[in-house]
C-alpha positions as CSV (number, residue, x, y, z in Angstrom):
1,M,47.8,41.0,36.6
2,S,46.3,44.4,34.8
3,D,43.1,43.9,33.2
4,M,44.9,45.1,30.2
5,N,47.4,42.2,30.5
6,F,44.7,39.5,31.3
7,W,42.6,40.4,27.8
8,K,46.1,40.6,25.8
9,E,46.7,37.0,27.4
10,M,43.1,35.5,26.9
11,Q,43.7,37.0,22.8
12,I,46.7,34.9,22.7
13,N,45.0,32.1,24.0
14,D,42.2,32.4,21.6
15,M,44.4,32.7,19.0
16,L,46.4,29.9,19.9
17,V,43.2,28.1,20.0
18,I,41.6,29.0,16.6
19,D,45.6,28.0,15.2
20,T,45.3,24.5,16.6
21,I,42.0,23.6,15.5
22,R,42.9,24.8,12.1
23,K,46.4,22.8,12.0
24,Y,45.2,20.0,13.5
25,G,41.4,19.4,13.6
26,R,40.8,15.9,11.6
27,D,37.4,17.1,10.4
28,T,36.8,19.6,7.6
29,I,35.5,22.9,9.1
30,Y,35.2,26.3,6.8
31,F,33.3,29.6,7.1
32,K,31.8,31.0,4.0
33,D,29.9,34.4,3.4
34,K,26.6,34.9,2.4
35,D,27.6,33.8,-1.3
36,S,28.7,30.8,-0.1
37,K,32.2,31.8,-0.8
38,Y,35.0,30.7,1.8
39,I,36.3,33.3,4.2
40,W,38.3,30.9,6.3
41,N,39.3,27.0,6.2
42,N,41.0,24.4,8.4
43,Y,43.8,22.5,7.1
44,M,41.9,19.3,6.7
45,H,39.7,21.2,4.4
46,A,42.5,22.1,1.9
47,T,44.0,18.9,1.8
48,Q,40.2,17.5,0.6
49,F,40.8,19.7,-2.2
50,G,44.0,19.4,-2.9
51,V,45.4,22.5,-2.0
52,I,48.3,22.8,0.3
53,K,47.4,26.5,2.2
54,P,43.8,26.9,3.6
55,D,44.3,30.5,2.3
56,D,43.9,29.4,-1.2
57,L,40.5,28.8,-0.9
58,I,39.6,31.8,0.2
59,G,37.1,33.7,-2.1
60,K,36.2,30.1,-3.9
61,S,33.3,28.1,-3.2
62,D,31.6,24.5,-3.5
63,K,31.2,25.5,-7.5
64,D,34.8,24.9,-7.9
65,F,35.6,21.5,-6.4
66,F,32.5,19.8,-6.5
67,P,29.9,18.5,-9.0
68,A,27.6,21.0,-10.2
69,E,24.7,19.2,-8.2
70,F,26.3,18.8,-5.3
71,A,27.2,22.6,-5.1
72,E,23.9,23.7,-5.7
73,K,22.2,21.4,-3.1
74,A,24.4,22.8,-0.4
75,R,23.8,26.3,-1.8
76,Q,20.2,25.7,-1.1
77,I,20.8,24.0,2.3
78,E,23.3,27.4,3.2
79,L,20.4,29.7,2.3
80,E,17.7,27.9,4.4
81,I,20.2,28.8,7.3
82,M,20.9,32.1,6.4
83,E,17.0,32.8,6.2
84,T,15.7,30.8,9.1
85,G,18.8,30.4,11.7
86,V,18.3,27.2,12.2
87,P,21.4,24.6,11.9
88,V,21.2,21.8,9.8
89,L,22.6,18.6,11.6
90,N,23.8,15.1,10.5
91,I,23.4,15.7,6.8
92,E,24.9,12.8,5.2
93,E,26.2,13.7,1.7
94,E,26.8,11.3,-1.2
95,L,30.0,12.4,-3.8
96,Y,30.3,10.4,-6.7
97,V,33.9,11.3,-7.7
98,D,34.0,8.5,-10.7
99,E,32.0,5.1,-11.2
100,D,35.0,3.5,-9.2
101,N,34.8,6.0,-6.2
102,V,32.1,7.3,-4.1
103,R,32.9,9.4,-1.2
104,Y,30.5,9.7,1.8
105,Y,30.4,12.7,4.5
106,S,28.4,13.7,7.4
107,A,28.1,17.5,7.4
108,S,26.7,19.9,9.9
109,K,26.3,23.6,9.2
110,Y,25.3,26.4,11.1
111,P,24.2,30.6,10.8
112,L,27.5,32.6,11.1
113,Y,26.8,35.9,13.3
114,D,28.6,39.0,13.1
115,K,29.4,41.2,16.4
116,D,26.1,42.7,16.3
117,N,24.1,39.1,16.0
118,N,23.4,39.3,12.6
119,I,23.4,36.6,10.2
120,V,26.8,36.9,7.6
121,G,27.1,33.8,6.4
122,T,27.1,30.1,7.3
123,W,29.7,27.5,8.8
124,G,30.2,23.8,9.1
125,I,32.1,20.5,10.1
126,T,32.1,17.9,8.0
127,R,33.6,14.4,8.8
128,D,34.5,12.0,6.0
129,I,32.7,8.8,6.9
130,T,33.2,6.5,3.6
131,E,35.0,3.8,5.2
132,T,32.1,3.3,7.8
133,K,29.6,3.3,4.9
134,K,31.7,0.7,3.0
135,L,31.7,-1.4,5.8
136,E,27.4,-0.8,6.9
137,K,27.2,-1.6,2.8
138,E,29.6,-4.7,3.2
139,L,28.0,-5.8,6.4
140,E,24.3,-5.7,4.7
141,R,25.3,-7.3,1.6
142,S,26.7,-9.9,4.1
143,Y,23.6,-10.0,6.1
144,H,21.5,-10.4,2.7
145,K,23.6,-13.2,1.5
146,M,22.9,-15.1,4.8
147,E,19.6,-14.3,4.4
148,L,19.4,-15.6,1.1
149,L,21.5,-18.7,2.0
150,A,19.1,-19.8,4.8
151,R,16.6,-19.9,2.3
152,V,18.0,-22.1,-0.3
153,D,18.9,-25.9,-0.4
154,D,22.9,-26.5,-0.9
155,L,22.4,-29.0,-3.2
156,S,19.6,-28.2,-6.1
157,G,20.2,-24.5,-5.7
158,L,16.2,-24.0,-5.4
159,Y,14.1,-22.5,-2.2
160,N,14.6,-24.9,0.9
161,R,11.5,-26.2,2.6
162,R,11.7,-23.5,5.5
163,Y,10.9,-21.1,2.5
164,F,8.7,-23.4,1.1
165,Y,6.0,-22.6,3.8
166,E,7.1,-19.0,4.5
167,T,6.1,-18.7,1.3
168,L,2.9,-20.8,0.9
169,E,1.8,-18.4,4.0
170,K,2.5,-15.1,2.4
171,Y,0.5,-16.3,-0.9
172,A,-2.7,-17.6,0.8
173,S,-2.7,-14.3,2.9
174,L,-2.4,-12.4,-0.4
175,Y,-5.1,-14.5,-2.4
176,E,-7.7,-14.8,0.4
177,K,-7.8,-10.8,0.2
178,R,-8.1,-10.7,-3.7
179,T,-11.3,-10.1,-4.8
180,D,-10.7,-11.2,-8.7
181,G,-11.2,-14.8,-8.5
182,S,-7.5,-15.1,-8.8
183,S,-5.7,-18.3,-7.2
184,F,-2.8,-20.3,-7.6
185,A,-1.6,-24.0,-7.8
186,L,0.5,-26.3,-5.8
187,L,2.5,-28.9,-7.6
188,V,4.5,-31.5,-5.6
189,A,6.9,-34.1,-7.4
190,D,9.0,-37.1,-6.2
191,V,11.5,-38.6,-8.5
192,D,11.0,-41.7,-9.5
193,D,13.1,-44.9,-8.3
194,I,15.4,-42.8,-6.3
195,T,16.1,-45.4,-4.1
196,H,17.2,-47.5,-7.2
197,I,19.2,-45.0,-9.3
198,N,21.2,-44.7,-5.5
199,D,21.7,-48.2,-4.9
200,Q,23.1,-48.7,-8.8
201,Y,25.3,-45.9,-9.0
202,G,25.9,-44.4,-5.9
203,Q,25.0,-41.4,-3.7
204,Q,27.0,-38.7,-5.5
205,N,25.6,-39.9,-9.1
206,G,22.0,-39.4,-7.3
207,D,22.7,-36.0,-6.4
208,I,23.3,-35.1,-9.9
209,V,20.0,-36.6,-10.6
210,L,17.9,-34.0,-8.1
211,R,20.3,-31.6,-9.3
212,S,19.3,-32.1,-12.7
213,V,15.7,-32.4,-12.2
214,A,16.1,-29.0,-10.3
215,E,17.2,-27.4,-13.3
216,M,14.4,-28.9,-15.3
217,C,11.8,-27.3,-12.7
218,M,13.5,-23.9,-13.4
219,A,13.5,-23.7,-16.9
220,N,9.9,-25.2,-17.6
221,V,7.8,-23.0,-15.4
222,R,7.1,-19.1,-15.5
223,T,9.4,-16.5,-14.0
224,E,6.7,-15.8,-11.7
225,D,6.7,-19.2,-10.0
226,T,9.1,-20.5,-7.3
227,C,10.6,-23.9,-6.9
228,F,11.6,-25.9,-4.0
229,R,13.6,-28.4,-3.2
230,T,11.1,-29.6,0.0
231,G,13.0,-33.2,1.3
232,G,15.3,-35.9,0.0
233,D,13.7,-36.5,-3.7
234,E,11.0,-34.1,-3.2
235,F,10.1,-31.0,-4.9
236,A,7.3,-28.2,-4.8
237,I,6.3,-25.7,-7.1
238,V,4.0,-22.7,-6.6
239,L,2.4,-21.4,-9.9
240,L,1.0,-17.9,-9.4
241,D,-2.1,-16.2,-11.3
242,T,-3.3,-19.3,-12.7
243,D,-6.4,-21.4,-13.3
244,K,-6.8,-25.3,-13.0
245,I,-6.3,-25.6,-16.8
246,S,-3.1,-23.9,-17.0
247,A,-2.0,-25.4,-13.8
248,V,-2.1,-28.8,-15.7
249,G,-0.7,-27.4,-18.6
250,I,2.4,-26.5,-16.7
251,A,2.9,-29.6,-14.8
252,K,2.5,-31.9,-17.5
253,K,4.9,-30.2,-19.3
254,L,7.2,-30.6,-16.7
255,V,6.7,-34.3,-16.7
256,E,7.2,-34.9,-20.4
257,Q,10.2,-32.5,-20.1
258,I,11.7,-34.7,-17.2
259,A,11.2,-38.0,-18.9
260,N,12.3,-37.2,-22.4
261,E,15.8,-35.7,-21.3
262,P,17.5,-38.7,-20.1
263,I,20.5,-37.8,-17.5
264,V,24.2,-39.5,-18.4
265,L,25.2,-41.3,-15.5
266,E,28.9,-43.0,-15.5
267,G,28.5,-42.8,-19.3
268,K,25.4,-44.2,-19.5
269,R,22.2,-42.3,-20.5
270,E,19.7,-42.5,-17.7
271,K,16.0,-42.2,-18.0
272,V,14.6,-40.6,-15.0
273,T,11.0,-40.0,-14.4
274,V,9.0,-37.7,-11.6
275,S,5.1,-38.0,-10.3
276,A,3.3,-35.5,-9.3
277,G,0.0,-34.0,-7.7
278,L,-1.6,-30.8,-8.2
279,A,-4.0,-29.0,-6.2
280,M,-5.3,-25.3,-6.6
281,F,-5.6,-22.9,-3.6
282,D,-9.3,-21.9,-2.3
283,P,-9.3,-18.4,-1.1
284,A,-12.8,-19.5,0.5
285,D,-11.0,-22.4,2.3
286,P,-7.3,-20.9,3.0
287,D,-6.3,-24.1,5.3
288,L,-2.2,-24.5,3.9
289,T,-2.5,-28.0,5.7
290,A,-5.6,-29.1,3.5
291,L,-3.5,-27.6,0.0
292,I,-0.3,-30.0,1.2
293,S,-2.3,-32.8,1.8
294,K,-4.5,-32.6,-1.1
295,A,-1.6,-32.2,-3.4
296,E,0.2,-35.0,-2.0
297,R,-2.8,-37.2,-2.0
298,K,-2.8,-36.6,-5.9
299,L,1.0,-37.6,-5.9
300,N,0.5,-40.8,-4.6
301,K,-2.5,-41.5,-6.6
302,S,0.0,-40.8,-9.3
303,K,2.3,-43.0,-7.9
304,R,-0.4,-45.8,-7.6
305,E,-0.8,-45.4,-11.0
306,G,2.4,-46.2,-12.8
307,K,4.5,-43.1,-12.1
308,N,6.0,-40.5,-14.6
309,K,2.4,-38.6,-14.6
310,V,0.6,-35.6,-12.9
311,S,-2.7,-36.2,-11.2
312,F,-5.0,-33.2,-10.5
């Protein structure tokens, strides 16, 4: 084969390769001049813009198709590439089509050189990763949902015993380091005579009582406080940034509120009470076992002294 025929065949092959990429490439491929106007596009890129022929894009820019902010951001990246000659790889782009439609793209952009090795524009490849991002976000939501479920008691809707200990450890570490003298309180409570309620009305109604007590706990503490169900009829509340006087006030209000709100069981208004014990966290002695033990001793004191009260 002569040299002329060889190079002619190579040129034909090059044209076939370029034409194949233009027609069948599944990613968007485009070339731009120094003004960021399109000089060559593949069919996938045209399809993205709702254009039939890629040549119809020639002379247009991102500003003709994308929101101004999105187009300007792309332009700034291209200016930097033309200035430095350094490509920018795997840019994650987020495009708000409307409030119900967000598209995600992974883009890589490169400097475009002429035959004399001068930068005359940019070129890039972009892949639509919307479905992948949606899957990632759904998996993230599922993970957070599972994480939340692992912390929440199914019956009461309050945080569970496991998360109670995690929370105590977190706040103990936080308040131990504080120098402003602030502290938190631990309130523990039991439903009085829950066995009697279960025996008289059945376990299902006993569960109604527990849920009602949980709701009243949530309704009678501050937003910064956290409520837990730590056992069968056992509850705990961590009261943040409080002194003993304020904590006692919250505890008494809760005990009184529960006693003053009869619960309807099988058509009967049943008075339900709780006994509670309160202990203050001491940053100088951050022993959580001792804190819990003190609160439980105060709870037992309330039980011994007739129930339906808080001891501190």
